[in-house]
N, C-alpha and C positions, 0 to 999 in steps of 0.2 A: 943091504947093498949100498956101496959107496958110489959117489958120482963117477969116479974113475972106472969102476967096474961096469956101471950102467953105460957110460960112453963107449967103452970097449965092446960091450955086447951090441950096442947100436951100430957101431962102426963095422963089426963083423957081419951083422945082418945085412946092412946096406951093401957091403962088399960082395957077399955071397949072392945077393939078388942081382947086382949088376954083372957079375961074372957069369951067372946063369943066363942072363939075357944075351950077353955077347956070344957065349957058346951056342945057344939055341939059334941065334941069327946066323952064325958061321955054319952050323950044320944044315940049316934050312937052305942057304944059298949055295952050298958046296955041291949038292946033287943036281940042281937045276941049271947051273952055268956050264954051257958047252964050249964057251970060248968064241963062238960065232956071234953072240949077241953083243952088239956094240952100243945099244941104248941110244940110238940116234933118231931124231925126228926127221922125216922126209915128207915133202909136200909135192904133189903133182898137180899142175894146173893145165887145163885144156883151153885156156883163154889165149886167143891170138891177138897180138898187139896191132893197133891200127892208128893211122894219123887222123886226127880230127881237125878239120878246117873250120876256123872261126872267122866269121866276117867281122873285121874290126871297124868297118865303116858305120855299123849300127851302134849308136851309143846305148849303153846299159845304165840304168838309174842307180844300181847298187855297186858301182865300181869304186875302188879305193883311190885315194889321192897318191898313193905310193905305186910307182910303176915297177912291175916285176921284170928283172933284168936277167935272170938265170939262176941256176942251182948253186947253192953254197954248202959248205960242210957245216957240221954242228958247231964246231969251234968258231968259224966265221960268223955263224948266225948269232951266237952269244956276243961276239965282238960288235956286230951291227946293232944288237939290242942295247948294249952299253952306250954306244954312240948315238942312240935314238934315231938310227937311220931306217929302222923298220917299224911298222905299225903292228902292235900286238894288243890283245884285249885282256889278257890275264897276267898276273905277276909271274915273273921268271926269276927263279933263284939261281944265282951264279956266284 
């Protein structure tokens, strides 16, 4: 047996194996799919939001020196981290 013949046999075996797997997967999913399955995850929460009132006159010992001023987007957060305007404790890759 030559190397070319061996390579062709090996290529044929691998090709037939993968074709068989594709056909088997196609036949397996063809019968079970009704068209109504959307494969979407949904979550239902029964938690009611409420406002929490924090008394700011009581000093807390573990407060940060950075004052929180409001929500920012992720892009703005990375820009603030580049400018060293926010305090973070782990390395941020950007």
